[in-house]
N, C-alpha and C positions, 0 to 999 in steps of 0.2 A: 261697567264693562261686564261682558259675559265671561264665564269661566266654565271649562269642561272638567267635570269630575269623573275620572275613568277608574272604575274599581274592578279588581280581579278577585274572583271567589277562590276560597280554598276548595280542595276536592270534596265531593259529596256534601255540598253546602245546603242542599234543599231542606233538610230538617231544621237547620239553623235559620234559614230564610223564613220558613213558616212560623217559627216562634216569634220573630221580631217584625214580621211584615206589617202589621197594623200600625205600629209606632213609626216605622220607616215611611209608610204611605202618608201618615198624618203630617209629617214634616214636609214632604213634597207638596201636599195640598196647601199647607200654610204658605210655602213659596209661591205657589200658583195664585193663591188668593191675594197675595201682596203684589202680584204683577211681575214677579222676578223670574219665574220658571219659563224657559223656552221649550224644553223637551226633557223627558226622563223615561227610562225603561231598562229592562234587563236584556242581556245577551243570551238567548236560548242555547243550550248545549247541543241541540240538534237543529237541522235546517227546517224548522217548523215553528209557528207561533206558540204552539202548545207542546212543549217537549216532555210532558209527563214526568215520570220519575227520574229522567235524565237531568232535569233541572236546568240550571243556568251557570254560565261561566263568569259572569260579572254584570256590571251595570254602567250606564252612562247617564249623567245629569248635566244639562247645560242650563245655567242660571246666572242671573245678574247679581253681583255683589259690589260693594264699595271698593274692595281691594282684594288682592291675591291672599293676603293674610286672613281676611274675613272669610273668603271662600274655603280656605284650608281649615279654619276653626269650625265652620259649618260641617264640612266633610268629616272631620275628626269626631264630631258629636253624633254621627249617624248611628241609630240603633243597630244597624248591621255590623258596624265596627265593634261595638260593645258585645254583640252576640257571637263574634268570631267568624262572620260570613266572609269577610274580605281578607285576603292575604296581602294585598297591595292596593293603595289608593294614590292616584296621581291627579294633581290639580294643575291645570294650565290655562292661561288666558285664551279666549276664543273670540275670533272676529267673525260675526255672521255676515256673509256676503250674499247668498241666495237662499231662498227665493226672494 
């Protein structure tokens, strides 16, 4: 089943994101390579794809896991969690309907 991992950043998270980004991306690429990743990306703080120093307000990952517990364990081990980027992470079952 798919699970949505919805993460909300702390204020002024951009420096923290930059420090942990390569490890964060490597985990997402591993999910992709295993055929589990549906979509992943950040929420820009401004209404533009490149928010510059305004940074991001959070992230969304939708990926396939064997269970909600497995999805939560994966989310808890994110390098952004360890780096203090996220103030809150919510994991919910997700049913893909369209396209």
